[in-house]
C-alpha positions in Angstrom: 168.8 45.1 -26.9 167.0 42.1 -25.3 164.3 43.2 -22.8 161.2 41.5 -21.5 158.0 42.4 -23.4 156.6 44.3 -20.4 159.6 46.7 -20.5 159.0 47.4 -24.2 155.3 48.0 -23.4 156.2 50.5 -20.7 158.8 52.3 -22.9 156.2 52.6 -25.7 153.7 54.1 -23.3 156.3 56.7 -22.4 156.9 57.6 -26.1 160.2 55.8 -26.4 159.5 53.6 -29.4 162.4 53.3 -31.9 165.4 51.1 -31.3 167.7 54.2 -31.3 165.5 56.0 -28.7 165.4 52.9 -26.5 169.1 52.4 -26.7 169.8 56.0 -25.8 167.2 56.0 -22.9 168.7 52.9 -21.3 172.3 53.6 -22.0 174.8 53.9 -19.2 176.6 56.5 -21.3 173.8 58.6 -23.0 174.9 60.9 -25.8 171.9 63.3 -26.0 173.4 66.7 -25.4 173.6 69.9 -27.5 176.0 72.6 -28.5 175.8 75.3 -25.9 176.2 78.0 -28.6 172.7 77.0 -29.9 171.3 78.9 -26.9 170.3 82.4 -27.8 172.9 85.0 -26.7 175.4 82.4 -25.6 178.2 83.7 -27.8 177.7 87.3 -26.8 177.4 86.3 -23.1 180.7 84.4 -23.2 182.3 87.4 -24.9 181.0 89.7 -22.2 182.4 87.5 -19.4 185.8 87.0 -21.1 186.2 90.7 -21.8 185.4 91.4 -18.1 188.0 88.9 -17.0 190.5 90.4 -19.4 190.0 93.8 -17.8 190.3 92.3 -14.4 186.8 93.4 -13.5 185.0 92.0 -10.4 182.3 89.5 -11.3 179.4 88.6 -9.0 177.3 85.4 -9.5 173.8 86.2 -8.3 172.0 83.0 -7.3 168.8 81.7 -5.6 168.2 80.1 -2.3 167.0 76.7 -3.4 169.1 73.6 -4.4 169.0 74.6 -8.1 170.2 78.1 -7.4 172.8 77.0 -4.9 174.4 74.4 -7.2 174.2 76.9 -10.2 176.1 79.4 -8.2 178.7 76.8 -7.2 179.2 75.6 -10.8 180.0 79.0 -12.2 182.1 80.0 -9.2 184.2 76.8 -9.6 184.7 77.1 -13.4 185.3 80.9 -13.5 187.8 80.6 -10.6 190.1 78.9 -13.1 190.2 82.2 -15.1 189.9 84.9 -12.4 190.1 85.3 -8.7 188.2 88.6 -8.9 185.0 86.8 -8.1 182.2 86.9 -5.5 178.7 85.5 -5.2 175.4 86.8 -3.7 172.3 84.8 -2.7 169.4 86.8 -1.5 167.6 86.0 1.8 164.3 84.2 1.4 162.9 86.3 4.3 164.3 89.8 3.8 164.6 89.9 0.0 162.6 87.1 -1.6 163.2 85.5 -4.9 165.2 87.0 -7.7 167.0 90.3 -8.4 166.3 93.2 -6.0 167.6 96.8 -6.1 168.9 96.8 -2.5 171.1 93.8 -3.3 172.4 95.4 -6.4 173.4 98.4 -4.4 175.4 96.2 -2.0 177.0 94.3 -5.0 178.0 97.6 -6.6 179.4 98.9 -3.3 181.6 95.8 -3.2 183.3 97.0 -6.3 181.5 94.7 -8.8 181.5 95.4 -12.5 179.6 92.5 -13.9 176.6 90.5 -12.5 175.8 87.1 -13.8 172.5 85.7 -12.6 171.7 82.0 -12.3 168.3 80.6 -12.0 166.6 84.0 -12.0 166.3 87.4 -13.7 164.6 86.8 -17.1 161.6 89.1 -16.3 163.4 91.4 -13.8 163.0 94.3 -16.1 163.0 97.1 -13.5 165.9 95.6 -11.6 168.0 95.2 -14.7 167.4 98.8 -15.6 168.4 99.8 -12.1 171.6 97.8 -12.4 172.5 99.5 -15.6 171.7 102.9 -14.0 174.2 102.4 -11.2 176.9 101.2 -13.6 176.6 97.5 -13.5 176.9 95.2 -16.5 174.5 92.3 -16.3 174.1 88.9 -17.9 171.0 86.8 -17.1 171.1 83.0 -17.2 167.8 81.4 -16.3 165.3 78.7 -17.2 161.9 79.9 -16.0 159.0 80.4 -18.3 158.9 83.9 -19.9 155.3 85.1 -20.4 155.9 88.8 -20.0 158.5 91.3 -21.3 162.1 90.0 -21.2 164.7 92.0 -19.3 166.6 94.4 -21.6 170.0 92.8 -21.3 171.7 89.7 -22.6 169.5 86.8 -21.5 170.5 83.1 -21.8 167.3 81.1 -21.3 166.0 78.3 -23.5 162.4 79.3 -22.6 162.7 82.8 -23.9 161.1 83.8 -27.2 163.4 83.4 -30.2 165.6 80.8 -28.6 165.9 77.7 -30.9 167.7 75.5 -28.4 166.5 71.9 -29.1 165.6 71.2 -25.4 163.6 73.7 -23.5 163.5 72.2 -20.0 167.0 72.6 -18.5 167.2 73.4 -14.9 168.9 76.6 -13.8 172.0 74.6 -13.1 171.7 73.0 -16.6 171.9 76.5 -18.2 174.9 77.4 -15.9 176.6 74.2 -17.0 176.0 75.0 -20.7 177.5 78.4 -20.1 180.5 76.8 -18.4 180.9 74.4 -21.4 180.9 77.4 -23.8 183.5 79.3 -21.7 185.7 76.2 -21.7 185.4 75.9 -25.5 186.3 79.5 -26.0 189.2 79.6 -23.6 190.6 76.1 -24.0 190.0 75.1 -20.4 190.2 71.3 -20.1 186.8 69.6 -20.2 187.7 67.9 -16.9 187.3 71.2 -15.1 183.8 71.6 -16.3 182.9 67.9 -15.9 184.1 68.0 -12.3 180.9 70.0 -11.6 178.6 67.2 -12.9 177.9 66.1 -9.3 176.4 69.6 -8.6 174.6 69.5 -12.0 173.0 66.2 -11.1 171.8 67.4 -7.7 170.4 70.7 -9.0 168.7 69.1 -12.0 167.0 66.4 -9.9 166.2 68.8 -7.1 164.4 71.3 -9.3 161.9 68.7 -10.5 162.5 69.4 -14.2 161.5 66.6 -16.7 164.2 63.9 -16.5 164.1 63.3 -20.3 166.3 64.2 -23.2 169.3 66.3 -22.2 168.2 66.4 -18.6 168.4 62.6 -18.5 171.9 62.8 -19.7 172.9 65.4 -17.1 171.1 63.4 -14.3 172.7 60.1 -15.3 176.3 61.5 -15.5 175.5 63.7 -12.4 174.5 60.7 -10.3 177.6 58.8 -11.5 179.8 61.8 -10.6 178.0 62.1 -7.2 178.8 58.5 -6.4 182.5 59.1 -7.1 182.7 62.7 -5.9 185.8 64.1 -4.2 183.9 67.3 -3.3 184.4 67.6 0.4 181.0 69.1 1.2 178.9 66.6 -0.7 181.1 63.7 0.5 180.7 64.7 4.2 177.0 65.5 3.8 176.3 62.0 2.3 178.3 60.5 5.2 176.3 62.6 7.7 172.9 61.5 6.4 174.0 57.8 6.2 174.2 57.6 2.4 176.9 55.2 1.1 178.9 56.6 -1.7 178.5 54.3 -4.7 174.9 53.5 -4.0 173.2 56.9 -4.2 170.1 57.0 -6.4 168.0 59.8 -7.8 165.5 59.1 -5.0 168.3 59.7 -2.4 169.0 63.0 -4.1 165.4 64.0 -4.2 164.4 63.0 -0.7 167.6 63.3 1.3 170.4 65.5 -0.3 168.2 68.2 -1.8 166.0 68.8 1.4 169.2 69.3 3.4 170.5 71.9 0.9 167.1 73.6 0.8 166.9 73.6 4.6 169.6 76.2 5.0 167.7 78.8 2.9 164.4 77.8 4.5 165.5 78.1 8.1 168.7 80.3 8.1 170.8 81.3 5.1 171.3 79.6 1.8 174.9 80.7 1.8 175.6 77.9 4.4 174.8 75.3 1.7 176.5 77.3 -1.0 179.7 77.6 1.1 179.6 73.9 1.8 179.5 73.1 -1.9 182.6 75.2 -2.4 184.5 74.5 0.8 187.7 72.5 1.1 189.0 72.8 4.6 187.8 70.1 7.0 186.7 72.3 9.8 184.3 74.5 7.7 183.0 71.4 5.9 182.2 69.6 9.2 180.5 72.6 10.6 178.5 73.2 7.4 177.2 69.6 7.4 176.3 69.8 11.1 174.4 73.0 10.4 172.5 71.6 7.4 171.4 68.5 9.4 170.2 70.7 12.3 168.3 73.0 9.9 166.6 70.1 8.3 165.6 68.6 11.6 164.1 71.9 12.6 162.4 72.3 9.2 160.7 68.9 9.6 159.5 69.7 13.1 158.0 73.1 12.1 156.6 71.5 8.9 154.7 68.9 10.9 153.3 71.4 13.4 152.2 73.8 10.7 150.6 71.0 8.6 148.5 69.8 11.5 147.4 73.4 12.2 146.4 73.9 8.6 144.5 70.6 8.5 142.4 71.8 11.5 141.6 75.1 9.7 140.9 73.4 6.4 138.4 70.9 8.0 136.6 73.4 10.3 136.5 76.6 8.2 137.0 75.7 4.6 135.8 72.1 4.3 133.5 72.9 1.4 136.0 75.1 -0.5 137.5 73.6 -3.7 140.5 75.9 -3.5 142.1 76.1 0.0 143.4 79.6 0.8 144.6 79.4 4.4 146.0 82.5 6.3 148.4 81.9 9.2 149.7 84.6 11.5 152.9 82.9 12.6 153.9 80.2 10.1 157.6 80.0 9.3 157.9 81.3 5.8 160.6 78.7 5.0 158.2 75.8 5.2 154.9 77.2 3.8 155.6 75.9 0.2 156.1 72.3 1.5 153.0 72.5 3.7 150.9 73.8 0.8 152.1 70.8 -1.2 151.1 68.4 1.6 147.7 70.0 1.8 147.2 69.6 -1.9 148.1 65.9 -1.7 146.0 65.3 1.4 142.8 67.0 0.2 143.4 66.8 -3.6 142.7 70.5 -3.9 144.9 73.4 -4.9 146.2 75.1 -1.8 147.7 78.5 -0.9 149.2 79.5 2.4 149.5 83.2 3.2 151.5 84.8 6.0 151.9 88.4 7.1 154.8 90.5 5.7 155.7 94.2 5.7 153.3 97.1 5.1 150.1 95.2 5.9 150.8 92.8 3.0 150.5 89.0 2.8 153.0 86.7 1.2 151.4 83.7 -0.5 152.8 80.3 -1.6 150.7 77.8 -3.5 150.7 74.3 -5.0 148.3 72.8 -7.5 146.7 69.5 -8.5 147.5 68.0 -11.8 145.2 69.1 -14.6 144.8 72.7 -13.3 147.1 75.6 -14.2 147.8 77.6 -11.1 149.7 80.3 -13.0 146.7 81.0 -15.3 144.3 81.2 -12.3 146.5 83.8 -10.6 147.1 85.7 -13.9 143.3 86.2 -14.0 143.6 88.0 -10.6 146.8 89.9 -11.4 145.2 93.2 -10.3 145.1 91.9 -6.7 148.8 91.4 -6.4 151.8 93.6 -5.7 153.9 91.0 -7.5 153.4 87.3 -8.4 155.1 84.6 -10.4 155.2 80.8 -10.8 154.1 78.1 -13.2 151.3 75.6 -13.6 152.1 73.7 -10.4 153.4 76.3 -8.0 153.2 80.0 -7.3 154.3 82.8 -5.1 152.9 86.3 -4.6 152.6 89.4 -2.4 149.3 91.2 -1.9 147.6 93.7 0.3 145.7 92.0 3.2 142.4 93.7 2.1 142.3 91.7 -1.1 142.5 88.2 0.6 138.7 87.5 0.7 138.3 88.6 -2.9 141.1 86.3 -4.0 139.7 83.3 -2.0 136.3 83.9 -3.5 137.6 84.3 -7.1 139.8 81.2 -6.9 136.9 79.1 -5.5 134.6 80.3 -8.3 137.2 79.5 -10.8 137.6 75.9 -9.4 133.9 75.4 -9.4 134.0 76.2 -13.2 137.0 73.9 -13.7 135.4 71.0 -11.9 132.0 71.5 -13.7 133.8 71.1 -17.0 136.2 68.3 -15.9 134.6 66.5 -12.9 137.2 63.7 -13.1 139.8 66.2 -11.7 138.0 66.2 -8.3 139.1 62.7 -7.5 142.7 61.6 -7.1 143.4 58.6 -9.2 146.3 56.2 -9.2 146.9 54.5 -12.5 149.2 51.6 -13.1 151.8 51.6 -15.9 151.7 47.8 -16.3 149.2 45.1 -15.5 151.0 42.0 -14.4 150.2 38.3 -14.0 151.9 36.4 -11.2 154.3 34.8 -13.8 155.5 38.3 -14.7 156.7 39.2 -11.2 160.4 38.3 -11.2 163.7 39.7 -10.0 164.7 39.9 -13.7 161.7 42.2 -14.3 162.7 44.5 -11.4 166.3 44.6 -12.6 165.1 45.7 -16.1 162.7 48.3 -14.6 165.7 49.8 -12.8 167.3 50.5 -16.2 164.7 53.2 -16.6 166.2 55.2 -13.7 166.9 57.9 -12.8 163.2 58.5 -11.9 161.6 61.8 -11.5 159.4 64.4 -13.3 158.2 63.0 -16.7 159.8 59.7 -15.9 158.2 58.4 -12.6 159.0 55.1 -11.0 156.8 52.6 -12.9 153.7 51.4 -11.1 152.2 47.9 -11.5 148.8 46.3 -11.0 148.4 42.7 -9.7 145.8 40.5 -8.0 146.7 38.9 -4.7 145.4 37.6 -1.4 146.5 39.4 1.7 147.8 37.3 4.7 149.9 37.9 7.8 148.9 41.5 8.2 150.8 43.4 10.8 151.4 47.0 11.9 154.8 48.9 11.8 156.0 52.3 12.9 156.3 54.0 16.3 152.6 54.7 16.2 151.5 51.7 14.2 150.9 54.0 11.3 152.2 51.7 8.6 151.1 48.2 7.4 153.0 45.2 6.2 151.5 42.1 4.8 152.2 39.0 2.7 150.5 39.0 -0.7 149.8 35.5 -2.0 149.8 35.7 -5.8 147.6 33.5 -8.0 150.5 31.0 -8.6 150.9 30.6 -4.8 154.1 32.6 -4.6 154.4 35.2 -1.8 155.1 38.9 -2.4 156.0 41.1 0.6 153.8 44.3 0.6 154.1 47.5 2.5 151.7 50.5 2.8 153.1 53.8 4.1 150.7 56.4 2.9 147.2 56.4 4.5 147.8 52.9 5.7 144.9 52.9 8.2 142.3 53.5 5.5 143.0 49.9 4.2 142.7 48.1 7.6 139.1 46.9 7.1 139.8 45.8 3.5 142.9 43.8 4.5 141.1 42.0 7.3 138.3 40.8 5.0 140.5 38.1 3.6 139.4 38.5 0.0 141.4 38.7 -3.1 142.5 42.3 -3.9 143.7 44.3 -6.9 146.7 46.3 -5.7 148.7 49.0 -7.4 152.3 49.9 -6.3 155.9 50.0 -7.2 157.9 46.8 -7.3 161.4 46.7 -5.7 164.0 44.2 -4.7 165.2 44.0 -1.2 168.0 42.0 0.6 167.8 40.4 4.0 170.3 37.9 5.5 171.9 37.4 2.1 168.5 36.6 0.5 167.1 38.8 -2.3 163.3 39.1 -2.4 160.6 41.2 -4.1 158.6 43.9 -2.3 155.6 45.9 -3.4 155.2 49.5 -2.1 151.4 49.6 -2.2 149.8 52.9 -3.3 146.2 51.7 -3.7 144.2 48.5 -3.0 140.6 47.6 -3.9 138.4 44.4 -4.2 
């Protein structure tokens, strides 16, 4: 494979070194996928499902209210509907029930005549809830992908992260595990592969949306998923893309991450995740149109509330907790559906771990947190486990419920812990932007950008490549409704011009750009078209003399 030397340099930095690895990574038709029966309990899980279908028992798919859970639910509903019509699904309310299995939901599911519950994207450590399900006469199969650090539920569990599972790739999304289950069911029953493969559009959306590493088998699923999405005949996805001005055939992983997934998530954040789930499974034009309209409305409302809550949190952070190294902000009236996003924006803005807590029932607080790179949030919370009624999460994000009386103790403990972390690793205190490649002016070509795009889809563990280059800023001007963005012409050392745009924190670079001195800039290189002319543009992330 003939590539420019800079592309090989980048691939090697990302651990893709052999010719076979490079060919697979860049292939339009990747082959890296594994036998679903390598997943622990897969054979027994398939047998349980098929025996239930043979007995004409009612099956309930129990999902989650985010894009991964929604698409996982839709995948199994679609595939299993080719074998039985005795099928329902249940997605808990973010506000009334919270994440995962809960006993009240299991009561409702049992009352609906269900015999077998199949979870997707949840359930691995729901030990008490699984025991309750068995007590009330439900059979249960858990499919999940979350880290298992505690005791595993006492039932059949299909999860590549569980102890004893030798599946070659550990980082499937929930929808990836659901897809592997669908593959195994098809293999056992003789269902045509086309029935399973028709769900790849959903698999691509869920995999990209759950921010799992886009390497190995996930890269295969994401690539075929995006291709399937661009050809999809699924009415709900087609109409949603049309409604948010995405042109089928040109949809990228970035479009999935920043447009499609937020709209799916918005239903669970603002109203009910079943709106999005129904849309993914709907066929009639009226319900599809209404579903898309509702998702767009939910997302607009989500953005409005998110913006207001973020500004409120910034004011609190800067007046009450400016010296804290771990932001723990309590809000009396924040909408629970947007606290996780706001915590993430606070983390990015102040480069500190951030948790938002809001009131819930029985004088308790519900917390949602996000963490900076290099700090394990789950471990910090685990050290305070005695303060929580329940908690869960991973290195970068968490959720918990606690008594209000413990809030000050938690805030103090987390700040003490961060003091110790920063004392040992002071470099974590400063957000740093590193470039993947250092380029000379001669390296900056449309051909290079074309070859960089071969590394897509971009996402977790395979971010869009950043480049560093020297240039002289000229023709600086402001953009945006509030002049919040900056555009300028960067004159490279060979005299060629490179269009540059700064979106994030653009005002902080105003003085530097006006000095008229040569700068080192870091950003992502893209090609743009205007009036039939193709040109290069740099999305600037950092600039310095």
